[in-house]
LUMDOMI-883384 format. One line per field, with one value per residue: residue in three letters; x, y, z of N, C-alpha, C, CB in turn. Coordinates in pm, whole numbers, m for minus. Glycine has a CB too. Example, Ala and Ser with C-alpha at 12.3 -4.5 7.8 and 13.67 -1.06 7.14 Angstrom:
resn c(ALA SER)
n.px c(1319 1285)
n.py c(m569 m225)
n.pz c(780 708)
ca.px c(1230 1367)
ca.py c(m450 m106)
ca.pz c(780 714)
c.px c(1320 1290)
c.py c(m330 3)
c.pz c(780 787)
cb.px c(1131 1408)
cb.py c(m447 m60)
cb.pz c(905 572)
//
This chain:
resn c(MET MET ARG ARG LEU ILE PRO LEU ALA MET LEU ALA VAL LEU GLY GLY CYS SER SER ASP ASP ASN GLY GLY SER GLY PRO PRO THR LEU SER THR PRO PRO PRO ALA ILE SER VAL PRO LEU ASN GLY ALA TYR ASP LEU VAL ILE ASP PRO ALA PRO SER CYS GLY LEU ALA ASP THR PRO TYR VAL VAL PRO VAL ASN VAL SER THR PHE ALA THR GLY ASN GLY ASN GLU LEU ARG ALA THR LEU PRO THR GLY GLY ASP ASP LEU VAL LEU ASP MET LEU TYR PRO GLU PRO GLY ARG LEU GLU GLY ALA LEU SER THR ARG ALA THR VAL PRO LEU PRO ALA GLY GLY ALA LEU HIS LEU ARG ALA ASN GLY SER GLY TRP VAL SER LEU SER ALA ASP ALA ARG ALA GLU VAL LEU ASP GLY PRO MET VAL GLY ASP ILE ALA TYR TYR PRO ASP GLY VAL SER GLY ARG LEU CYS VAL ARG ASP ALA HIS SER TRP SER LEU VAL ALA ARG)
n.px c(m947 m961 m1235 m1289 m1160 m1297 m1557 m1450 m1319 m1536 m1671 m1487 m1497 m1771 m1782 m1654 m1846 m2042 m2270 m2312 m2468 m2309 m2168 m1960 m1763 m1697 m1856 m2210 m2460 m2709 m3057 m3240 m3513 m3851 m3998 m4220 m4572 m4751 m5001 m5326 m5583 m5898 m6247 m6460 m6432 m6361 m6370 m6191 m6199 m6009 m6017 m5794 m5662 m5682 m5915 m6138 m6374 m6674 m6748 m6546 m6323 m6458 m6646 m6695 m6852 m6720 m6684 m6408 m6190 m5910 m5745 m5586 m5453 m5372 m5142 m5051 m5151 m5474 m5691 m6023 m6303 m6633 m6957 m7145 m7409 m7392 m7391 m7258 m7188 m6970 m6630 m6348 m6067 m5765 m5420 m5143 m4847 m4606 m4512 m4707 m4772 m5019 m5191 m5419 m5763 m6002 m6322 m6658 m6961 m7201 m7342 m7260 m7432 m7354 m7302 m7299 m7447 m7531 m7366 m7126 m6903 m6656 m6360 m6076 m5726 m5522 m5261 m5082 m4933 m4948 m5026 m5031 m5311 m5405 m5517 m5389 m5488 m5473 m5433 m5466 m5320 m5357 m5289 m5166 m5376 m5504 m5712 m6067 m6301 m6627 m6856 m7176 m7364 m7640 m7722 m7797 m7714 m7378 m7024 m6728 m6393 m6079 m5773 m5425 m5351 m5506 m5603 m5639 m5774 m5795 m5952 m5960 m6260)
n.py c(m282 m231 m207 48 218 202 338 598 649 650 879 1077 1058 1116 1374 1523 1528 1713 1982 2332 2657 2847 2807 2635 2778 2800 2784 2705 2963 3086 3122 3425 3476 3535 3864 3959 3962 4248 4339 4387 4147 4198 4222 4036 3690 3342 3090 2809 2480 2200 1878 1632 1385 1123 1121 1067 1205 1315 1517 1718 2000 2202 2493 2810 3113 3418 3726 3924 4096 4296 4433 4669 4590 4622 4467 4422 4316 4182 3933 3881 3681 3659 3514 3606 3657 3747 3724 3483 3223 3126 3121 3279 3375 3527 3594 3801 3684 3753 3972 3898 3635 3419 3298 3101 3044 2837 2784 2669 2763 2650 2419 2508 2599 2493 2649 2472 2264 2054 2067 2211 2163 2294 2265 2378 2466 2686 2791 3008 3153 3475 3555 3693 3736 3693 3939 4106 4105 4022 3689 3359 3051 2705 2664 2497 2300 2189 1966 1918 1823 1815 1686 1722 1575 1570 1767 1685 1418 1333 1302 1272 1388 1379 1515 1596 1700 1862 2127 2480 2768 3114 3256 3515 3668)
n.pz c(m12704 m12978 m13015 m12908 m13087 m13328 m13295 m13249 m13489 m13659 m13572 m13645 m13924 m13971 m13870 m14066 m14262 m14232 m14310 m14375 m14364 m14469 m14700 m14653 m14520 m14240 m13911 m13895 m13915 m13695 m13757 m13752 m13542 m13658 m13641 m13372 m13422 m13401 m13457 m13346 m13261 m13362 m13410 m13638 m13629 m13698 m13469 m13472 m13390 m13367 m13302 m13155 m13377 m13281 m13137 m13292 m13343 m13506 m13799 m13803 m13866 m13594 m13621 m13490 m13500 m13379 m13191 m13152 m12931 m12848 m12574 m12355 m12036 m11687 m11663 m11919 m12247 m12332 m12467 m12568 m12658 m12777 m12832 m13124 m13054 m12799 m12438 m12199 m12271 m12411 m12329 m12394 m12298 m12306 m12246 m12343 m12294 m12393 m12661 m12946 m12880 m12751 m12459 m12274 m12164 m12325 m12331 m12258 m12102 m12133 m12371 m12701 m12986 m13317 m13634 m13852 m13761 m13483 m13159 m12932 m12660 m12452 m12253 m12196 m12235 m12418 m12647 m12869 m13167 m13305 m13637 m13972 m14184 m14534 m14597 m14424 m14164 m13819 m13697 m13552 m13608 m13592 m13311 m13019 m12806 m12499 m12328 m12272 m12520 m12620 m12842 m12974 m13189 m13241 m13080 m12828 m12724 m12662 m12740 m12565 m12566 m12427 m12449 m12509 m12749 m12917 m13149 m13215 m13381 m13472 m13717 m13944 m14055)
ca.px c(m891 m1011 m1374 m1289 m1110 m1398 m1646 m1377 m1294 m1663 m1697 m1399 m1550 m1898 m1754 m1618 m1958 m2146 m2287 m2356 m2531 m2210 m2090 m1842 m1661 m1709 m1971 m2338 m2518 m2847 m3155 m3303 m3657 m3931 m4046 m4354 m4680 m4813 m5135 m5422 m5698 m6022 m6350 m6528 m6343 m6411 m6293 m6187 m6154 m5975 m5981 m5685 m5710 m5713 m6049 m6237 m6499 m6730 m6775 m6441 m6314 m6577 m6629 m6787 m6830 m6698 m6637 m6282 m6133 m5784 m5743 m5478 m5484 m5262 m5023 m5022 m5269 m5560 m5784 m6149 m6394 m6770 m7048 m7212 m7536 m7365 m7397 m7130 m7178 m6834 m6526 m6219 m5989 m5623 m5322 m5022 m4735 m4502 m4574 m4731 m4806 m5137 m5213 m5537 m5873 m6104 m6422 m6798 m7039 m7310 m7313 m7275 m7475 m7264 m7376 m7308 m7529 m7473 m7326 m6990 m6871 m6510 m6294 m5939 m5629 m5449 m5162 m5063 m4861 m5024 m4971 m5114 m5388 m5376 m5557 m5310 m5551 m5410 m5504 m5389 m5343 m5308 m5231 m5192 m5483 m5508 m5832 m6187 m6390 m6745 m6935 m7312 m7413 m7784 m7746 m7838 m7621 m7247 m6904 m6624 m6255 m5982 m5640 m5331 m5306 m5604 m5554 m5739 m5735 m5884 m5935 m6031 m6371)
ca.py c(m160 m213 m162 192 291 206 453 723 667 687 1018 1160 1058 1187 1515 1585 1523 1811 2095 2453 2753 2947 2760 2562 2869 2823 2723 2756 3073 3063 3212 3520 3448 3643 3958 3933 4035 4334 4378 4324 4073 4271 4208 3908 3577 3207 3006 2676 2380 2076 1775 1539 1279 1000 1131 1006 1280 1339 1651 1811 2079 2272 2637 2892 3256 3495 3864 3928 4228 4301 4557 4680 4574 4670 4384 4396 4305 4066 3906 3815 3652 3627 3476 3724 3679 3797 3626 3430 3079 3099 3193 3278 3479 3497 3699 3804 3682 3825 4020 3803 3500 3413 3183 3118 2949 2822 2699 2707 2742 2565 2378 2616 2546 2517 2684 2355 2163 1998 2161 2192 2202 2298 2298 2358 2576 2690 2894 3023 3269 3560 3571 3782 3674 3751 4081 4172 4101 3928 3564 3252 2928 2578 2672 2377 2309 2074 1962 1842 1864 1729 1718 1672 1584 1598 1871 1627 1315 1371 1220 1350 1350 1451 1492 1708 1722 1935 2257 2583 2881 3228 3291 3637 3653)
ca.pz c(m12755 m13113 m13005 m12883 m13203 m13435 m13277 m13265 m13631 m13721 m13538 m13727 m14060 m13969 m13845 m14192 m14355 m14199 m14401 m14309 m14454 m14506 m14813 m14607 m14468 m14098 m13845 m13944 m13840 m13655 m13817 m13663 m13537 m13716 m13539 m13320 m13489 m13300 m13501 m13254 m13312 m13333 m13512 m13661 m13653 m13676 m13378 m13533 m13295 m13438 m13203 m13187 m13466 m13207 m13078 m13381 m13341 m13638 m13850 m13762 m13744 m13551 m13645 m13412 m13523 m13255 m13197 m13077 m12900 m12773 m12498 m12257 m11894 m11604 m11678 m12060 m12332 m12314 m12577 m12531 m12768 m12735 m12941 m13180 m12985 m12665 m12330 m12152 m12294 m12457 m12256 m12459 m12232 m12325 m12220 m12425 m12201 m12466 m12785 m13053 m12832 m12665 m12370 m12192 m12157 m12430 m12266 m12269 m11980 m12180 m12508 m12799 m13116 m13430 m13755 m13941 m13695 m13362 m13054 m12883 m12523 m12437 m12127 m12242 m12235 m12544 m12673 m13013 m13218 m13394 m13772 m14053 m14292 m14665 m14599 m14318 m14032 m13727 m13673 m13490 m13683 m13537 m13178 m12941 m12707 m12408 m12247 m12307 m12627 m12633 m12961 m12968 m13327 m13243 m12980 m12700 m12679 m12713 m12723 m12502 m12592 m12345 m12506 m12505 m12887 m12996 m13194 m13230 m13466 m13487 m13858 m13978 m14151)
c.px c(m947 m1155 m1381 m1247 m1214 m1496 m1575 m1351 m1423 m1698 m1612 m1451 m1679 m1879 m1718 m1733 m2064 m2154 m2330 m2414 m2435 m2124 m1962 m1736 m1682 m1833 m2100 m2387 m2663 m2938 m3209 m3452 m3734 m3979 m4188 m4455 m4751 m4950 m5237 m5530 m5823 m6120 m6408 m6428 m6422 m6316 m6304 m6124 m6131 m5930 m5864 m5739 m5749 m5851 m6154 m6371 m6543 m6737 m6671 m6385 m6446 m6552 m6738 m6757 m6818 m6662 m6518 m6242 m6006 m5782 m5629 m5532 m5364 m5133 m4987 m5151 m5343 m5652 m5907 m6230 m6529 m6849 m7114 m7344 m7517 m7373 m7259 m7119 m7038 m6736 m6395 m6145 m5843 m5539 m5211 m4903 m4610 m4566 m4587 m4767 m4922 m5137 m5339 m5641 m5962 m6208 m6562 m6865 m7158 m7273 m7347 m7319 m7377 m7346 m7394 m7394 m7456 m7437 m7191 m6980 m6720 m6471 m6146 m5855 m5552 m5345 m5148 m4990 m4949 m4951 m5063 m5184 m5350 m5414 m5496 m5384 m5480 m5497 m5410 m5423 m5280 m5232 m5260 m5297 m5489 m5639 m5943 m6260 m6504 m6825 m7070 m7374 m7562 m7821 m7780 m7736 m7484 m7139 m6792 m6487 m6163 m5843 m5553 m5281 m5413 m5536 m5671 m5684 m5838 m5858 m6021 m6140 m6381)
c.py c(m129 m162 m12 270 302 321 587 751 708 832 1111 1169 1138 1336 1588 1590 1628 1919 2215 2547 2860 2903 2691 2651 2900 2760 2783 2871 3039 3165 3305 3491 3564 3737 3924 4018 4119 4386 4310 4247 4148 4246 4069 3801 3447 3139 2864 2580 2251 1972 1690 1428 1151 1005 1061 1076 1313 1488 1756 1884 2151 2422 2713 3039 3329 3639 3874 4072 4210 4434 4552 4660 4627 4593 4356 4391 4176 4055 3838 3792 3615 3581 3602 3757 3734 3686 3575 3279 3038 3184 3173 3398 3441 3620 3689 3803 3747 3870 3908 3662 3509 3287 3207 3011 2956 2730 2752 2680 2651 2518 2492 2554 2586 2553 2565 2245 2103 2107 2119 2237 2190 2323 2273 2484 2569 2798 2904 3151 3344 3569 3667 3704 3742 3898 4159 4186 3998 3805 3467 3124 2810 2592 2544 2402 2178 2078 1879 1907 1764 1778 1646 1681 1618 1707 1818 1525 1340 1271 1311 1297 1440 1416 1615 1743 1785 2060 2352 2694 2991 3282 3413 3611 3776)
c.pz c(m12895 m13112 m12982 m13006 m13313 m13413 m13295 m13411 m13702 m13692 m13622 m13870 m14066 m13948 m13973 m14291 m14329 m14304 m14319 m14412 m14501 m14623 m14772 m14547 m14321 m14040 m13898 m13857 m13808 m13722 m13711 m13660 m13599 m13607 m13496 m13396 m13382 m13343 m13409 m13327 m13267 m13445 m13520 m13702 m13647 m13580 m13434 m13432 m13372 m13335 m13250 m13276 m13392 m13141 m13162 m13378 m13484 m13671 m13810 m13882 m13715 m13562 m13571 m13445 m13388 m13289 m13102 m13051 m12819 m12701 m12396 m12117 m11815 m11625 m11824 m12139 m12307 m12434 m12520 m12657 m12709 m12857 m12995 m13112 m12845 m12562 m12293 m12169 m12340 m12377 m12331 m12403 m12242 m12295 m12323 m12328 m12262 m12597 m12890 m13010 m12735 m12581 m12292 m12209 m12280 m12369 m12292 m12136 m12009 m12320 m12602 m12931 m13226 m13554 m13850 m13882 m13577 m13263 m12999 m12739 m12507 m12292 m12152 m12220 m12365 m12547 m12824 m13046 m13315 m13528 m13847 m14162 m14423 m14673 m14483 m14185 m13947 m13712 m13602 m13565 m13611 m13406 m13101 m12833 m12629 m12331 m12305 m12425 m12628 m12752 m12951 m13108 m13336 m13142 m12843 m12649 m12744 m12686 m12675 m12542 m12510 m12396 m12486 m12645 m12976 m13053 m13212 m13320 m13450 m13627 m13888 m14080 m14238)
cb.px c(m739 m1001 m1447 m1197 m986 m1474 m1710 m1246 m1238 m1776 m1671 m1256 m1573 m1988 m1642 m1504 m2022 m2122 m2389 m2240 m2649 m2123 m2058 m1782 m1660 m1708 m1961 m2444 m2508 m2862 m3269 m3275 m3704 m4051 m4041 m4361 m4780 m4721 m5160 m5486 m5699 m5996 m6295 m6637 m6227 m6423 m6347 m6107 m6256 m5862 m6102 m5621 m5603 m5607 m6088 m6255 m6484 m6869 m6910 m6330 m6200 m6617 m6634 m6772 m6945 m6587 m6750 m6170 m6235 m5658 m5879 m5407 m5516 m5301 m5042 m4945 m5229 m5642 m5718 m6230 m6339 m6838 m7154 m7236 m7614 m7463 m7488 m7110 m7282 m6820 m6514 m6231 m6031 m5597 m5266 m5019 m4703 m4373 m4492 m4614 m4683 m5265 m5091 m5596 m5956 m6044 m6395 m6869 m7087 m7449 m7393 m7142 m7617 m7174 m7305 m7170 m7568 m7350 m7433 m6890 m6947 m6450 m6350 m5937 m5534 m5545 m5025 m5195 m4729 m5046 m4958 m5029 m5542 m5449 m5710 m5268 m5703 m5384 m5557 m5420 m5287 m5220 m5284 m5062 m5620 m5386 m5881 m6281 m6317 m6833 m6861 m7397 m7388 m7863 m7855 m7975 m7674 m7208 m6865 m6640 m6222 m5997 m5650 m5214 m5261 m5730 m5474 m5781 m5722 m5860 m5973 m5933 m6504)
cb.py c(m169 m344 m235 225 222 72 447 720 538 595 1042 1105 915 1131 1530 1511 1388 1872 2063 2520 2816 2980 2874 2486 2998 2970 2743 2645 3206 3070 3133 3667 3422 3588 4103 3963 3937 4452 4338 4430 3923 4423 4245 3924 3575 3127 3014 2677 2360 2102 1686 1480 1246 975 1277 863 1409 1277 1695 1738 2181 2234 2670 2865 3317 3430 3966 3854 4316 4283 4581 4817 4424 4663 4254 4265 4315 4077 3819 3899 3539 3750 3374 3704 3549 3908 3509 3466 3035 3126 3143 3282 3497 3447 3689 3931 3538 3734 4137 3796 3431 3421 3160 3247 2973 2765 2690 2630 2876 2641 2250 2696 2598 2394 2795 2301 2054 1914 2167 2268 2114 2406 2211 2319 2569 2709 2861 3020 3226 3701 3432 3894 3684 3672 4092 4309 4069 3994 3502 3238 2940 2511 2795 2327 2341 2073 2098 1831 1871 1729 1676 1753 1453 1471 1958 1561 1172 1500 1147 1350 1360 1415 1457 1675 1592 1972 2243 2639 2838 3339 3171 3742 3628)
cb.pz c(m12759 m13191 m12892 m12767 m13257 m13442 m13140 m13188 m13693 m13671 m13390 m13725 m14110 m13862 m13744 m14253 m14351 m14062 m14514 m14232 m14386 m14388 m14902 m14719 m14548 m14069 m13692 m13947 m13918 m13501 m13884 m13706 m13391 m13795 m13591 m13167 m13562 m13270 m13652 m13166 m13260 m13317 m13644 m13770 m13552 m13810 m13228 m13668 m13178 m13546 m13174 m13057 m13568 m13102 m13060 m13344 m13258 m13649 m13803 m13688 m13755 m13405 m13797 m13257 m13608 m13169 m13159 m13153 m12824 m12868 m12426 m12269 m11857 m11460 m11605 m12077 m12479 m12182 m12688 m12426 m12859 m12668 m12892 m13327 m12978 m12629 m12369 m12006 m12397 m12610 m12108 m12618 m12083 m12468 m12076 m12521 m12160 m12491 m12844 m13136 m12765 m12749 m12274 m12219 m12033 m12567 m12116 m12385 m11922 m12178 m12546 m12816 m13151 m13457 m13828 m13969 m13793 m13395 m12941 m12969 m12417 m12526 m12004 m12389 m12112 m12659 m12604 m13084 m13286 m13332 m13847 m14113 m14266 m14773 m14593 m14364 m14043 m13590 m13806 m13335 m13825 m13637 m13102 m12876 m12775 m12311 m12225 m12186 m12767 m12501 m13092 m12864 m13398 m13213 m13026 m12713 m12713 m12656 m12855 m12350 m12744 m12193 m12656 m12414 m12947 m12911 m13326 m13092 m13615 m13375 m13950 m14030 m14078)
//
């Protein structure tokens, strides 16, 4: 019987120690989530790929200049990014399942040369929330990404990392 009373007494004491945001005058109120950013991503961006720390890949994060456009489709809005040189080596196709949130594929059909040297190959899915940069352009920062990242420091021989803890960003240039 004594064993049951001790936990109940502890709960009573702990219950009196809680704090709230109302100055102690009632139950705490929940914060209102920030409104969705409806500014479209359009123009010149840097696609920043940051592999999971456990990958141990060199020269991270990887930055790829891209041209981004947002356009309306029959089911809502879609975002696409391409390399400035054109072609279809990079596939960045994402949907807005709800305003301000992106989901979709980040992949390459061939290795993509990096301006800082080396090359990158991706096969991943990502998501992220749209935010505003200092100059009020839309961007995505540190969105989660799941899949394969291969880095080729010399452009030929590479190292592959498959994880569910990568991140990606679209940073306005």
